[in-house]
N, C-alpha and C positions, 0 to 999 in steps of 0.2 A: 249168533244163530245163523247169520248169512253164510259165515265160513262153513258151518255145519251143513247147511242146505247144499252148498256148492260141492262139499266133499261127499255127501251122500249121493248126489247125482253122478259124480265122477266114478264113485265106487260102484254104483248100479250098473254103469255102462261097461266098466271092467268085468263085472260078474256076469254080464251077458255073454261075454266071450267064452265062459266056461260052462255054457248050458249043456246039461247032460254029463258033466264030468265031476259033479260035486262029491263023488265017493273016492276020487283020486286023493292020495295023501298030500300032495302039494297044494291042491285046491283047498282041501280041508284047513290046512295050516294058514293059507292066505285068508280064508274066512275068519279063522280064529284070531289072526292079527288085526283084521278089520274090527272085530268085535271089541278088541282092546282099545283101538283108536276111537270108535264110537263112544265107549265108555268115558274116555277122557273128555270128549266133547260134551257129553251129558253132565259130567262133573263140573265143568266150567259154567254151563248154562244154569245149573242148580245153584252154584255159588252166587252167580249174578242175580238170580231170582230171590234168594234168601236176602241179599243185600238190598234189593229193590223193596222187598216187603218190610224189612226192618227200618230202612231209612226213607225210601221214596213215598210209600203209602202214607206214613204220618205227616210228611212234608206236604203232600197234596191235601190231606184233610185239613191240615192247619191253614193252608192257603185258602181253601173253599170256605172254611168257617170264618176267617178273617175277612174275606170278601163279602160274605153274607152279612156280617156284622156292620161293616162299613155301609153297605146299601141300606141296612135298616136304619142307621143313624141318619144317613142323608135323606131318607124318606120322612123320617120324623121331623127333621128340621125344615124340610120343604113344606110339610103340612102345617107346621107352626107358623111359617112365614106367610103362607097362603091365607090362613086364618087371620093373622095380623093385617094383611093388606086389605081384607074385606072389612075388617072391624074398624079401622081407622078411616074417618071420612076425610076426603080431599078437599082442603078449603079453597074457596073461589076468591080471587082478588077482583076487587072491582070497583 
């Protein structure tokens, strides 16, 4: 995406040089060629997003669910030990 952003900025600066000349055949061809390159960038980004949705999102969901489950177990154990510590009297030696 960063490469696409960099290329878009460059192409925009180049197109600024052709202001008022967009009807000339050479400029039309240049814009047409740019649209092909932009399409290639978009295809790469689309492919990366599809991969992220298929692999990354389930991995993130699993990690979040696993973390939540661990915290719930730790909380349950902590509550149990707190109850035990209050329920068992401490013997005094004397």
